[in-house]
Residue frames as a rotation matrix with the C-alpha (Angstrom) as fourth column:
MET 1
-0.934 -0.235 -0.270 -7.10
0.354 -0.506 -0.786 -8.56
0.049 -0.830 0.556 0.43
THR 2
0.002 0.992 0.124 -10.24
0.837 -0.069 0.542 -7.08
0.547 0.103 -0.831 1.83
THR 3
-0.509 0.004 0.861 -11.52
-0.241 -0.961 -0.138 -3.87
0.826 -0.278 0.490 3.17
PRO 4
-0.890 0.277 0.363 -13.37
-0.341 0.127 -0.932 -3.69
-0.304 -0.953 -0.019 6.59
SER 5
0.067 0.981 -0.180 -16.59
-0.897 -0.019 -0.441 -4.13
-0.436 0.191 0.880 4.51
GLY 6
0.141 -0.040 0.989 -15.16
0.033 0.999 0.035 -7.38
-0.989 0.028 0.142 3.06
ALA 7
0.965 0.198 -0.172 -14.74
-0.151 -0.116 -0.982 -6.06
-0.214 0.973 -0.082 -0.52
SER 8
0.424 -0.865 0.269 -11.60
0.784 0.499 0.370 -7.25
-0.454 0.054 0.889 -2.27
VAL 9
0.974 -0.223 -0.035 -9.15
-0.216 -0.877 -0.429 -4.50
0.065 0.426 -0.903 -3.08
ASN 10
0.435 -0.895 -0.104 -5.43
0.542 0.352 -0.763 -4.17
0.719 0.276 0.638 -3.70
THR 11
0.743 -0.119 0.659 -4.23
-0.512 -0.734 0.446 -3.13
0.430 -0.669 -0.606 -0.20
ILE 12
-0.301 -0.944 -0.132 -1.45
-0.553 0.286 -0.782 -3.95
0.777 -0.162 -0.609 2.05
SER 13
-0.952 -0.045 0.303 -3.46
-0.286 0.481 -0.829 -5.29
-0.108 -0.875 -0.471 4.91
GLY 14
-0.520 0.837 -0.171 -6.78
0.563 0.487 0.668 -7.08
0.642 0.252 -0.724 5.34
ALA 15
-0.209 0.368 0.906 -7.59
-0.466 -0.852 0.239 -4.19
0.860 -0.372 0.350 7.71
ALA 16
-0.224 0.119 0.967 -9.14
-0.971 -0.114 -0.211 -4.63
0.085 -0.986 0.141 11.08
SER 17
0.791 0.608 0.065 -10.65
-0.612 0.788 0.067 -8.05
-0.011 -0.093 0.996 10.40
SER 18
0.570 -0.617 -0.543 -7.32
0.112 0.712 -0.693 -9.64
0.814 0.334 0.475 9.60
VAL 19
-0.435 -0.733 0.523 -5.49
-0.423 -0.347 -0.837 -8.00
0.795 -0.586 -0.159 12.48
ALA 20
0.081 0.601 0.795 -8.31
-0.996 0.031 0.079 -9.04
0.022 -0.799 0.601 14.85
ARG 21
0.837 0.234 -0.495 -7.95
-0.311 0.947 -0.078 -12.67
0.451 0.219 0.865 13.67
GLN 22
-0.066 -0.964 -0.256 -4.42
-0.027 0.258 -0.966 -12.65
0.997 -0.057 -0.043 15.06
ALA 23
-0.779 -0.244 0.577 -5.51
-0.482 -0.355 -0.801 -11.61
0.401 -0.902 0.159 18.53
ALA 24
-0.563 0.605 -0.563 -7.59
0.710 0.703 0.046 -13.48
0.423 -0.374 -0.825 20.98
GLN 25
0.511 0.582 -0.633 -8.25
0.764 -0.645 0.023 -10.13
-0.395 -0.495 -0.774 22.54
SER 26
-0.390 -0.651 0.651 -7.50
0.848 -0.530 -0.022 -6.70
0.360 0.544 0.758 21.18
ASN 27
0.158 0.350 -0.923 -7.74
0.558 -0.803 -0.209 -3.08
-0.815 -0.482 -0.322 21.99
ALA 28
-0.198 -0.175 0.965 -8.44
0.969 -0.182 0.166 -0.76
0.147 0.968 0.205 19.05
SER 29
0.132 0.192 -0.972 -8.22
0.371 -0.919 -0.132 2.94
-0.919 -0.344 -0.193 18.57
SER 30
0.056 -0.234 0.971 -8.11
0.994 -0.080 -0.076 5.30
0.095 0.969 0.228 15.60
SER 31
-0.091 -0.108 -0.990 -7.17
0.246 -0.966 0.083 8.83
-0.965 -0.236 0.114 14.66
THR 32
0.481 0.367 0.796 -7.92
0.838 0.072 -0.540 10.83
-0.256 0.927 -0.273 11.56
SER 33
-0.552 -0.514 -0.657 -6.27
0.153 -0.836 0.527 13.37
-0.820 0.190 0.540 9.35
ALA 34
0.080 0.620 -0.780 -7.65
-0.715 -0.509 -0.478 15.02
-0.694 0.597 0.403 6.28
ALA 35
-0.016 -0.149 -0.989 -6.19
-0.964 0.265 -0.024 12.44
0.266 0.953 -0.148 3.90
TYR 36
-0.303 -0.164 -0.939 -6.03
-0.074 0.986 -0.148 9.23
0.950 0.025 -0.311 6.01
THR 37
0.702 0.482 0.524 -7.15
-0.654 0.146 0.742 7.46
0.282 -0.864 0.418 9.14
VAL 38
-0.547 -0.783 -0.296 -4.78
-0.486 0.586 -0.649 5.51
0.681 -0.211 -0.701 11.44
ARG 39
0.676 0.735 0.056 -6.34
-0.554 0.457 0.696 2.52
0.486 -0.501 0.716 13.18
GLU 40
-0.479 -0.875 0.071 -4.33
-0.708 0.337 -0.620 0.91
0.519 -0.347 -0.781 15.98
THR 41
0.745 0.635 -0.203 -4.94
-0.426 0.688 0.587 -2.50
0.512 -0.351 0.784 17.37
THR 42
-0.256 -0.798 0.545 -3.04
-0.967 0.198 -0.163 -4.16
0.022 -0.569 -0.822 20.24
LEU 43
0.080 0.232 -0.970 -2.78
-0.392 0.901 0.183 -7.90
0.916 0.366 0.163 19.66
ALA 44
0.929 0.347 -0.130 -3.08
-0.083 0.535 0.841 -10.42
0.361 -0.770 0.526 22.51
ASN 45
0.435 -0.843 -0.317 0.71
0.863 0.491 -0.120 -10.79
0.256 -0.221 0.941 22.54
GLY 46
0.382 -0.168 -0.909 1.15
0.550 -0.749 0.370 -7.03
-0.742 -0.641 -0.194 23.20
THR 47
-0.706 -0.631 0.321 2.29
0.612 -0.315 0.726 -6.08
-0.357 0.709 0.609 19.76
ALA 48
0.102 0.667 -0.738 0.66
-0.014 -0.741 -0.672 -2.81
-0.995 0.079 -0.066 18.46
VAL 49
-0.499 -0.109 0.860 -0.41
0.832 0.217 0.511 -2.81
-0.243 0.970 -0.018 14.73
ARG 50
-0.122 0.414 -0.902 -1.26
-0.110 -0.909 -0.402 0.54
-0.986 0.050 0.156 13.04
GLU 51
-0.242 0.175 0.954 -3.07
0.912 0.376 0.163 0.55
-0.330 0.910 -0.250 9.81
TYR 52
-0.665 -0.027 -0.746 -3.13
-0.154 -0.973 0.173 3.67
-0.731 0.230 0.643 7.55
LEU 53
-0.160 0.707 0.689 -6.35
0.847 0.457 -0.272 3.91
-0.507 0.540 -0.672 5.58
SER 54
-0.932 -0.124 0.340 -7.00
0.310 -0.756 0.576 6.31
0.186 0.643 0.743 2.81
SER 55
-0.701 0.712 -0.048 -10.12
-0.577 -0.605 -0.548 8.45
-0.419 -0.356 0.835 2.80
ALA 56
-0.087 0.600 -0.796 -11.68
-0.817 0.414 0.402 5.67
0.571 0.685 0.454 0.47
GLY 57
0.656 0.381 0.651 -11.07
-0.732 0.533 0.425 3.08
-0.185 -0.756 0.628 3.26
THR 58
0.841 -0.402 -0.362 -8.25
0.147 0.814 -0.562 1.14
0.520 0.420 0.744 1.64
VAL 59
0.785 -0.615 -0.070 -5.12
0.093 0.006 0.996 0.27
-0.612 -0.788 0.062 3.63
PHE 60
0.845 -0.535 0.008 -1.99
-0.140 -0.237 -0.961 1.79
0.516 0.811 -0.275 2.05
ALA 61
-0.259 -0.952 0.166 0.46
-0.460 -0.029 -0.888 1.22
0.849 -0.306 -0.430 4.99
VAL 62
0.892 0.344 -0.295 0.90
0.141 0.408 0.902 -0.74
0.430 -0.846 0.316 8.20
ALA 63
-0.163 -0.908 0.386 3.37
-0.557 -0.239 -0.795 -0.51
0.814 -0.345 -0.467 11.07
TRP 64
0.782 0.411 -0.468 3.98
0.143 0.613 0.777 -2.70
0.607 -0.675 0.421 14.03
SER 65
-0.318 -0.891 0.325 6.04
-0.466 -0.151 -0.872 -2.70
0.825 -0.429 -0.367 17.17
GLY 66
0.641 0.499 0.583 6.04
-0.758 0.294 0.582 -4.99
0.119 -0.815 0.566 20.22
PRO 67
0.024 -0.651 0.759 7.41
-0.782 0.461 0.420 -8.04
-0.623 -0.603 -0.497 21.92
GLN 68
-0.221 -0.056 0.974 6.44
0.368 0.920 0.136 -10.45
-0.903 0.388 -0.183 19.07
MET 69
-0.968 -0.100 -0.229 6.23
-0.184 -0.335 0.924 -10.28
-0.169 0.937 0.306 15.34
PRO 70
0.119 0.993 -0.001 2.64
-0.660 0.079 -0.747 -10.04
-0.742 0.090 0.665 13.97
ASP 71
0.056 -0.018 0.998 1.73
0.539 0.842 -0.015 -12.59
-0.841 0.538 0.057 11.25
LEU 72
-0.472 -0.368 -0.801 3.21
-0.317 -0.777 0.544 -10.87
-0.822 0.511 0.250 8.26
ALA 73
-0.919 0.228 0.321 1.44
0.394 0.527 0.753 -13.16
0.003 0.819 -0.574 5.82
THR 74
0.028 0.985 -0.173 -1.81
0.985 -0.056 -0.163 -11.83
-0.170 -0.166 -0.971 7.14
LEU 75
0.227 0.012 -0.974 -0.74
0.242 -0.969 0.044 -8.17
-0.943 -0.246 -0.223 7.27
LEU 76
-0.558 -0.536 -0.633 0.91
-0.422 -0.474 0.773 -8.14
-0.715 0.699 0.038 3.83
GLY 77
0.411 0.892 0.189 -1.65
-0.303 0.329 -0.894 -10.37
-0.860 0.310 0.406 2.12
SER 78
0.932 0.038 0.360 -0.94
0.308 0.438 -0.845 -10.73
-0.189 0.898 0.396 -1.56
TYR 79
0.646 -0.750 0.142 2.36
-0.537 -0.578 -0.614 -8.85
0.543 0.320 -0.777 -1.18
PHE 80
0.667 -0.384 0.638 3.76
-0.488 0.422 0.764 -11.44
-0.563 -0.821 0.094 1.31
PRO 81
0.758 -0.359 0.544 5.34
0.539 0.815 -0.212 -13.54
-0.368 0.454 0.811 -1.47
GLN 82
0.653 -0.499 0.570 7.20
0.233 -0.584 -0.778 -10.54
0.721 0.640 -0.265 -2.81
TYR 83
0.635 -0.338 0.694 8.52
-0.758 -0.443 0.478 -9.91
0.146 -0.830 -0.538 0.72
VAL 84
0.670 -0.327 0.666 9.71
-0.112 0.843 0.526 -13.44
-0.734 -0.427 0.529 1.18
ALA 85
0.722 -0.444 0.531 11.35
0.687 0.364 -0.629 -13.53
0.086 0.819 0.568 -2.22
GLY 86
0.650 -0.462 0.604 13.05
-0.190 -0.868 -0.459 -10.21
0.736 0.183 -0.651 -1.59
VAL 87
0.568 -0.440 0.695 14.44
-0.796 -0.078 0.601 -11.29
-0.210 -0.895 -0.394 1.81
GLN 88
0.720 -0.312 0.620 15.53
0.276 0.948 0.157 -14.66
-0.637 0.058 0.769 0.30
ALA 89
0.744 -0.459 0.485 17.39
0.466 -0.163 -0.870 -12.81
0.478 0.873 0.092 -2.47
SER 90
0.602 -0.495 0.627 19.11
-0.614 -0.789 -0.034 -10.65
0.511 -0.364 -0.779 0.05
ARG 91
0.600 -0.344 0.722 20.18
-0.489 0.556 0.672 -13.64
-0.633 -0.757 0.165 2.18
ALA 92
0.776 -0.335 0.534 21.53
0.563 0.751 -0.346 -15.39
-0.285 0.569 0.771 -0.91
LYS 93
0.588 -0.602 0.540 23.75
0.153 -0.573 -0.805 -12.42
0.794 0.556 -0.245 -1.54
GLY 94
-0.240 -0.668 -0.704 25.03
0.800 0.275 -0.534 -12.73
0.550 -0.691 0.469 2.05
VAL 95
-0.391 0.203 0.898 23.14
-0.342 -0.937 0.063 -9.73
0.854 -0.282 0.436 3.34
ARG 96
-0.510 0.240 -0.826 22.40
0.776 0.543 -0.321 -10.02
0.371 -0.804 -0.464 7.15
GLY 97
-0.985 0.102 -0.137 20.17
-0.006 -0.824 -0.567 -8.01
-0.171 -0.558 0.812 9.35
PRO 98
-0.340 0.936 -0.094 16.68
-0.210 -0.173 -0.962 -6.76
-0.917 -0.307 0.255 9.23
GLY 99
-0.255 0.369 0.894 14.29
0.878 0.476 0.054 -7.79
-0.406 0.798 -0.445 6.42
ALA 100
-0.066 0.286 -0.956 14.02
-0.241 -0.934 -0.263 -5.02
-0.968 0.213 0.130 3.89
VAL 101
-0.384 0.099 0.918 12.43
0.847 0.433 0.308 -5.19
-0.367 0.896 -0.250 0.59
GLU 102
-0.061 0.318 -0.946 11.92
-0.148 -0.940 -0.306 -2.20
-0.987 0.122 0.104 -1.66
ASN 103
-0.752 -0.071 0.655 10.38
0.627 0.231 0.744 -2.41
-0.204 0.970 -0.129 -5.11
SER 104
-0.911 0.378 0.164 7.88
-0.243 -0.815 0.525 -0.37
0.332 0.439 0.835 -7.07
ALA 105
-0.098 0.952 -0.289 4.87
0.061 0.295 0.953 -2.32
0.993 0.075 -0.087 -5.74
VAL 106
0.887 0.390 -0.247 5.63
0.217 0.120 0.969 -2.69
0.408 -0.913 0.021 -2.02
VAL 107
-0.184 -0.900 0.396 8.19
-0.377 -0.307 -0.874 -1.50
0.908 -0.310 -0.282 0.58
VAL 108
0.857 0.442 -0.264 8.74
0.046 0.444 0.895 -3.53
0.513 -0.779 0.360 3.72
HIS 109
-0.262 -0.903 0.340 11.16
-0.476 -0.185 -0.860 -2.82
0.840 -0.387 -0.381 6.59
SER 110
0.854 0.518 -0.050 11.06
-0.243 0.481 0.842 -5.32
0.460 -0.707 0.537 9.40
GLY 111
-0.191 -0.948 -0.255 13.56
-0.046 0.268 -0.962 -5.99
0.981 -0.172 -0.095 12.24
GLY 112
0.439 0.250 0.863 14.29
-0.817 -0.289 0.499 -6.22
0.374 -0.924 0.077 15.91
HIS 113
-0.689 -0.631 -0.356 15.27
-0.330 0.711 -0.621 -8.79
0.645 -0.310 -0.698 18.38
MET 114
-0.329 0.600 -0.729 13.58
0.700 0.673 0.238 -11.02
0.634 -0.433 -0.641 20.97
GLY 115
-0.129 0.418 -0.899 11.11
0.929 -0.265 -0.257 -8.92
-0.346 -0.869 -0.354 22.85
ALA 116
0.076 0.120 -0.990 11.33
-0.014 -0.992 -0.122 -5.86
-0.997 0.023 -0.074 20.60
PHE 117
-0.441 -0.050 0.896 10.17
0.831 0.354 0.429 -6.15
-0.339 0.934 -0.114 17.02
SER 118
0.069 0.550 -0.833 9.11
-0.045 -0.832 -0.553 -3.34
-0.997 0.076 -0.032 14.65
GLY 119
-0.746 -0.356 0.563 8.51
0.545 0.159 0.823 -2.65
-0.383 0.921 0.075 11.02
GLN 120
-0.057 0.664 -0.745 6.61
-0.434 -0.689 -0.581 -0.69
-0.899 0.291 0.328 8.43
ALA 121
-0.619 -0.053 0.784 5.17
0.656 0.514 0.553 -1.69
-0.432 0.856 -0.284 5.06
TRP 122
0.004 0.633 -0.774 3.61
-0.177 -0.761 -0.624 0.54
-0.984 0.140 0.109 2.41
LEU 123
0.255 0.203 0.945 2.38
0.893 0.327 -0.311 0.69
-0.372 0.923 -0.098 -1.19
PRO 124
-0.656 -0.613 -0.441 4.30
0.440 -0.785 0.436 3.53
-0.613 0.092 0.784 -2.87
SER 125
-0.868 0.326 0.376 1.69
0.273 -0.321 0.907 4.00
0.416 0.889 0.189 -5.53
ALA 126
0.044 0.976 -0.212 -1.20
0.709 0.119 0.695 4.25
0.704 -0.181 -0.687 -2.98
LEU 127
-0.495 -0.278 -0.823 0.24
0.831 -0.428 -0.355 6.82
-0.254 -0.860 0.443 -0.70
PRO 128
0.586 0.811 -0.001 -2.08
0.786 -0.568 -0.245 9.87
-0.199 0.143 -0.970 -0.40
SER 129
0.304 -0.430 0.850 -0.95
0.486 -0.698 -0.526 13.16
0.820 0.573 -0.003 -1.71
GLY 130
0.270 -0.282 0.921 1.31
-0.594 -0.802 -0.071 14.93
0.758 -0.527 -0.384 0.76
PHE 131
0.983 0.104 0.152 1.77
-0.183 0.614 0.768 11.85
-0.013 -0.782 0.623 2.83
SER 132
0.089 -0.991 -0.099 5.35
-0.901 -0.038 -0.433 11.18
0.425 0.128 -0.896 3.97
THR 133
0.372 -0.024 -0.928 6.59
0.083 0.997 0.007 7.66
0.924 -0.079 0.373 4.74
SER 134
-0.772 -0.629 0.092 8.21
0.019 -0.167 -0.986 9.16
0.635 -0.759 0.141 7.87
ASP 135
-0.250 0.762 0.597 4.53
-0.927 -0.366 0.079 9.41
0.279 -0.534 0.798 9.17
ILE 136
0.510 0.432 -0.744 4.41
-0.275 0.901 0.335 5.62
0.815 0.034 0.578 9.25
GLN 137
-0.460 -0.645 0.611 5.25
-0.729 -0.118 -0.674 4.80
0.506 -0.755 -0.416 12.91
């Protein structure tokens, strides 16, 4: 994974550069709180991707919503294989429904239907002090 500056770090998203690669055109905005910044990008397909960056600039969470799924392999980076393995294990047990993987390294909730997809992913160990996962929208 990389930060916006291109340095390799253990984050959930490749930050703006990876999101931008998914979109032929994008609109980006950001907002800041004391402990983190939220950067939102609208992909060419209309899906909004919000990246939550720590004060150090590392992405600790992402959320998406829109008519199409974003490229989760790009958003989740090195955590994507854990997500795929978790979903496959759930399916093998007969679990149907949204993709949800929760372990100590990464939490991913993804679901929806044609035209309306949404999800969130975060690194439990990287959440800033006082940050609530309900803030990931």
